C-alpha positions as CSV (number, residue, x, y, z in Angstrom):
1,M,0.0,0.0,0.2
2,T,2.7,2.4,0.8
3,K,4.4,1.4,-2.3
4,F,1.5,2.5,-4.3
5,K,0.9,5.9,-2.6
6,S,4.4,6.5,-3.5
7,Y,3.9,5.8,-6.9
8,F,0.6,7.9,-7.0
9,Q,2.4,10.8,-5.4
10,R,5.0,10.7,-8.1
11,W,2.6,10.8,-10.9
12,A,0.6,13.1,-9.4
13,A,3.5,15.6,-9.1
14,K,3.9,15.1,-12.6
15,R,0.6,16.7,-13.5
16,S,1.0,19.6,-11.0
17,P,4.4,20.9,-11.3
18,R,5.8,23.7,-8.9
19,A,5.0,27.0,-9.9
20,S,4.4,30.8,-8.5
21,K,0.6,30.3,-9.0
22,V,-1.3,27.2,-8.7
23,V,-5.1,27.1,-9.7
24,L,-6.8,23.6,-9.3
25,Q,-8.1,22.2,-12.3
26,H,-10.1,18.9,-13.3
27,R,-6.6,17.4,-14.1
28,T,-5.1,18.0,-10.5
29,I,-8.3,17.2,-8.0
30,Y,-8.9,13.4,-6.8
31,V,-11.9,11.8,-5.5
32,F,-12.4,8.6,-3.7
33,P,-14.8,7.5,-0.7
34,G,-13.5,8.0,2.7
35,K,-13.8,5.8,5.4
36,Q,-17.3,6.5,6.3
37,G,-18.3,6.8,2.2
38,L,-17.1,3.0,2.5
39,A,-19.1,2.2,5.2
40,F,-21.7,3.7,3.5
41,L,-21.6,1.8,0.2
42,F,-21.4,-1.3,2.3
43,T,-24.8,-0.4,4.0
44,V,-26.3,0.5,0.8
45,L,-25.2,-2.8,-0.6
46,L,-26.7,-4.7,2.3
47,I,-30.0,-2.8,1.7
48,W,-30.0,-3.5,-1.9
49,L,-29.4,-7.3,-1.1
50,L,-32.2,-7.3,1.5
51,G,-34.5,-5.5,-1.0
52,T,-34.0,-7.8,-3.7
53,N,-34.3,-10.8,-1.6
54,Y,-37.6,-9.7,-0.5
55,Q,-38.8,-8.3,-3.6
56,N,-39.5,-5.1,-1.5
57,N,-39.9,-2.3,-3.7
58,L,-40.1,0.3,-0.9
59,I,-36.0,-0.9,0.4
60,L,-35.1,-1.0,-3.0
61,G,-35.8,2.5,-3.6
62,L,-34.0,3.6,-0.3
63,S,-30.9,1.7,-1.7
64,F,-31.3,3.8,-5.2
65,F,-32.0,7.1,-3.3
66,L,-28.9,6.6,-1.0
67,T,-27.0,5.4,-4.0
68,S,-28.0,8.9,-6.0
69,L,-27.0,10.7,-2.5
70,M,-23.5,9.2,-3.1
71,L,-23.2,10.5,-6.6
72,V,-24.6,13.9,-5.8
73,S,-21.7,14.0,-3.1
74,V,-19.1,13.1,-5.8
75,I,-20.0,16.2,-7.7
76,H,-20.2,18.8,-5.1
77,A,-17.0,17.3,-3.7
78,F,-15.4,17.8,-6.7
79,K,-16.6,21.5,-7.2
80,N,-15.6,22.3,-3.8
81,L,-11.9,22.4,-4.8
82,L,-12.4,23.3,-8.6
83,G,-11.0,26.8,-9.1
84,L,-9.4,27.3,-6.0
85,T,-6.0,29.5,-6.7
86,F,-3.0,29.5,-4.4
87,S,-0.4,32.4,-4.6
88,P,2.8,32.9,-1.9
89,D,2.5,36.2,0.3
90,A,5.5,37.8,1.9
91,T,8.8,35.9,2.8
92,K,9.2,35.1,6.5
93,Y,12.2,34.4,8.6
94,A,13.0,31.9,11.1
95,A,16.2,30.3,13.0
96,V,17.2,26.7,12.7
97,G,15.0,24.4,14.8
98,E,12.2,26.8,14.9
99,A,8.6,26.8,12.7
100,A,9.0,28.6,9.6
101,Q,5.9,30.3,8.1
102,F,4.8,30.2,5.0
103,P,2.0,32.5,4.4
104,I,-0.6,31.9,1.4
105,I,-2.9,33.8,-0.2
106,L,-6.0,31.6,-1.1
107,N,-9.3,32.5,-3.1
108,S,-11.4,31.3,-6.1
109,A,-11.1,31.4,-9.7
110,Y,-15.2,31.3,-9.5
111,S,-17.9,33.1,-7.7
112,A,-18.2,30.2,-5.2
113,N,-18.1,29.3,-1.4
114,H,-15.6,26.6,-0.8
115,N,-16.0,24.9,2.7
116,G,-14.3,22.5,4.9
117,L,-10.9,22.8,3.4
118,M,-8.0,21.3,5.5
119,L,-4.1,22.1,4.3
120,A,-1.2,20.4,6.0
121,I,2.5,20.3,5.1
122,D,4.6,17.2,5.9
123,D,2.7,15.7,9.0
124,A,1.7,18.6,10.7
125,E,-1.8,19.5,11.9
126,P,-3.6,20.4,9.3
127,V,-5.0,24.0,8.8
128,S,-8.9,24.4,8.3
129,V,-10.4,27.3,6.5
130,D,-13.7,28.3,4.7
131,L,-13.2,30.5,1.6
132,V,-16.3,32.9,0.8
133,A,-16.9,33.7,-2.4
134,E,-15.0,37.0,-4.1
135,H,-13.2,37.0,-0.8
136,A,-9.5,36.0,-0.6
137,S,-8.1,34.4,2.8
138,Q,-4.8,34.4,4.3
139,V,-3.4,31.2,5.5
140,H,-0.2,30.5,7.6
141,L,1.4,26.9,7.0
142,E,4.2,25.8,9.2
143,A,7.3,23.9,8.8
144,I,10.4,23.0,11.2
145,A,13.2,24.6,9.7
146,K,16.2,21.7,9.7
147,R,18.9,23.8,8.0
148,R,20.0,27.5,7.5
149,G,19.5,29.2,3.9
150,W,16.3,29.2,1.8
151,M,13.9,26.5,2.9
152,K,11.3,25.9,0.3
153,L,7.8,25.6,0.9
154,P,6.9,21.5,1.0
155,R,4.2,19.9,-1.1
156,I,0.7,21.1,0.6
157,V,-2.0,18.6,0.8
158,L,-5.3,19.8,0.4
159,K,-8.3,17.8,1.4
160,S,-12.0,18.1,2.1
161,Y,-14.7,16.1,3.3
162,Y,-17.8,18.2,2.2
163,P,-20.4,18.2,2.1
164,F,-21.7,14.6,4.0
165,G,-18.3,13.4,5.0
166,L,-18.6,10.6,2.6
167,I,-16.0,11.4,0.0
168,R,-12.8,12.7,0.1
169,A,-11.7,15.0,-2.3
170,W,-7.9,16.1,-2.1
171,A,-5.4,17.6,-4.6
172,Y,-1.2,18.4,-4.2
173,I,0.0,21.9,-4.2
174,E,3.7,22.6,-5.3
175,L,4.0,26.3,-4.8
176,N,7.3,28.4,-5.4
177,H,7.6,29.9,-1.9
178,R,10.2,30.0,0.5
179,A,11.5,31.2,4.0
180,L,14.9,32.5,4.8
181,I,16.6,30.3,7.9
182,F,19.1,32.1,10.0
183,P,21.5,30.2,12.1
184,R,20.3,29.1,15.4
185,P,22.1,31.4,18.0
186,V,24.5,30.0,20.0
187,A,25.9,31.8,23.1
188,C,29.5,31.7,23.5
189,D,31.7,33.7,26.4
190,K,33.0,36.9,24.3
191,P,32.0,38.2,20.8
192,P,34.8,37.7,17.8
193,L,36.0,41.1,17.7
194,G,38.4,42.1,14.9
195,A,40.5,45.5,14.1
196,G,38.4,48.5,14.4
197,E,36.4,47.9,17.5
198,G,35.9,50.1,20.2
199,T,37.0,53.6,18.7
200,D,36.2,56.4,21.1
201,G,34.7,59.3,20.2
202,T,35.7,59.5,16.5
203,Y,33.2,57.5,14.6
204,L,29.9,59.1,13.2
205,S,26.5,57.2,14.1
206,A,24.0,56.5,11.6
207,Q,21.4,57.5,14.3
208,R,20.4,61.2,14.6
209,G,21.8,63.2,17.3
210,D,22.6,66.9,18.3
211,E,25.6,67.6,16.4
212,F,25.0,69.6,13.3
213,Q,26.6,68.1,10.0
214,G,25.5,70.5,7.4
215,F,22.5,70.1,4.8
216,R,21.5,67.1,2.5
217,T,18.7,67.1,-0.2
218,Y,15.2,67.0,0.9
219,L,13.7,63.5,0.7
220,P,9.9,63.3,0.1
221,G,8.5,61.9,3.5
222,S,11.0,63.7,5.8
223,P,9.9,65.6,8.9
224,I,9.2,69.0,8.5
225,S,11.2,70.0,11.5
226,Q,14.3,68.9,9.5
227,V,13.3,71.1,7.1
228,A,16.1,74.0,6.7
229,W,13.6,76.8,6.4
230,K,16.2,79.8,6.1
231,Q,18.0,77.9,3.4
232,Y,14.3,77.8,1.4
233,A,13.6,81.3,2.0
234,R,16.7,82.4,0.2
235,G,16.1,80.2,-2.8
236,A,18.5,77.3,-2.1
237,G,15.6,74.6,-2.5
238,M,14.6,72.3,-0.3
239,H,17.0,70.9,1.8
240,L,17.4,68.8,5.1
241,K,19.5,69.8,8.5
242,D,21.5,67.0,9.0
243,Y,22.4,66.2,13.0
244,R,24.4,63.2,14.0
245,A,25.7,61.9,17.1
246,Y,29.1,60.4,17.4
247,Q,29.1,56.7,18.8
248,S,31.7,56.2,21.7
249,E,31.8,52.3,20.9
250,H,31.3,50.2,17.8
251,Y,32.2,46.8,16.9
252,W,33.0,44.6,14.1
253,L,32.2,41.0,14.3
254,D,34.9,39.4,12.3
255,W,35.0,36.1,10.6
256,N,38.6,35.7,10.7
257,V,39.3,35.9,14.4
258,M,37.2,32.9,14.7
259,D,37.6,29.2,15.5
260,V,36.4,28.0,11.9
261,R,36.8,24.2,12.3
262,D,33.0,24.2,12.8
263,T,31.4,26.3,10.1
264,E,27.9,25.8,11.5
265,L,28.7,26.4,15.1
266,A,30.8,29.6,14.2
267,L,27.9,31.1,12.4
268,S,26.0,30.3,15.2
269,H,27.7,32.2,17.4
270,L,28.0,35.1,15.2
271,S,24.0,35.1,15.0
272,Y,23.8,35.1,18.7
273,W,26.0,38.8,18.8
274,V,24.4,39.8,15.9
275,N,21.0,39.8,17.8
276,Y,22.9,40.5,21.2
277,F,24.0,44.0,20.0
278,A,20.8,44.6,17.8
279,D,18.9,44.4,20.9
280,N,21.1,46.4,23.2
281,N,21.1,49.1,20.2
282,I,24.8,48.7,20.1
283,E,26.6,49.4,16.8
284,F,28.2,46.7,14.7
285,G,29.5,45.5,11.6
286,L,30.2,42.1,9.9
287,R,32.8,41.1,8.1
288,L,32.7,37.4,6.2
289,P,35.2,36.3,3.6
290,A,33.3,37.0,0.8
291,V,30.4,39.6,2.5
292,T,31.2,42.8,4.5
293,I,28.0,44.3,6.6
294,D,29.1,48.1,7.5
295,I,28.7,49.7,10.8
296,G,24.9,50.3,11.4
297,V,22.1,49.9,14.1
298,G,18.5,48.8,13.9
299,D,15.8,46.0,12.5
300,V,17.2,46.6,9.1
301,H,20.8,46.2,9.7
302,R,20.4,43.2,12.1
303,L,18.3,41.7,8.8
304,D,20.9,42.4,6.6
305,A,23.7,40.7,8.9
306,L,21.6,37.9,9.8
307,T,21.0,37.2,5.5
308,A,24.6,37.5,5.1
309,L,24.9,34.4,8.0
310,A,22.2,32.6,6.5
311,L,23.2,32.3,2.8
312,F,27.1,31.7,3.9
313,G,28.7,29.6,1.4
314,W,25.5,29.4,-0.7
315,A,25.5,29.5,-4.3
316,K,22.5,30.8,-6.5
317,E,21.6,27.6,-7.8
318,D,20.9,26.4,-3.9
319,D,17.9,28.2,-4.0
320,Y,15.0,26.3,-3.2
321,V,16.9,23.3,-2.2
């Protein structure tokens, strides 16, 4: 049975290859009686045999009515999945060992409701959703991240027992969607600091401070309080007053000062210190063999540094592996 199931899934994968947008059509939807449906068919057979044996038209009529109910269930179960459209939403981030989220936009190609939908990846608990006609719905699926780098969305198994629980309708969705997985943060005694750290009072911080540095070009959306109105009144155009602060300490996390016999452990140590400095609003830079992240601070800077760690040693062809 397991061998047949594996063969069927490979055959189904050829019929619905991975794509950036998946729309369920006739060739990618499968229907078969569920456990309750098989029990129902067995009961119908017994009723038919009973009616035939006793030549009772009322019992025979009941068996024919139940058979027609089964056939109607097949049609409605199939139409319940027909036209469902799956599109990837924003890319999410996680660390190794955490649950990576894959947000998916679910809508319908037709003006119809879709009820009792259950979506699952791997052996995770299925996510249930009902889709209202002409309204999109966002579904979050999760999978445990086992390695850093780009993690592709595993195959989604969609199934439904609508409307009577007799027929199982299902489909396999292979969607081009991915999450970025950072190295698992692992603490170490001290940060791997390279040359240039701790320069006292000579480094100009990227953060806004009280030291006037001059004027810079106006950018749409900049705060009105920073506009140089005197310059504007003189006909010099729109400019912003640039104020900066001096950072008393800044640090360089440097790959070259680490013990790199275990690459993944070294990346985990760097990941820990990137998060530590970012959480404590300490400006830092990151030096890797092929990438340098300049001194900075804030969540965007943290993301840049963690992305460099996540993709360390990755080639372009490694995407979706």
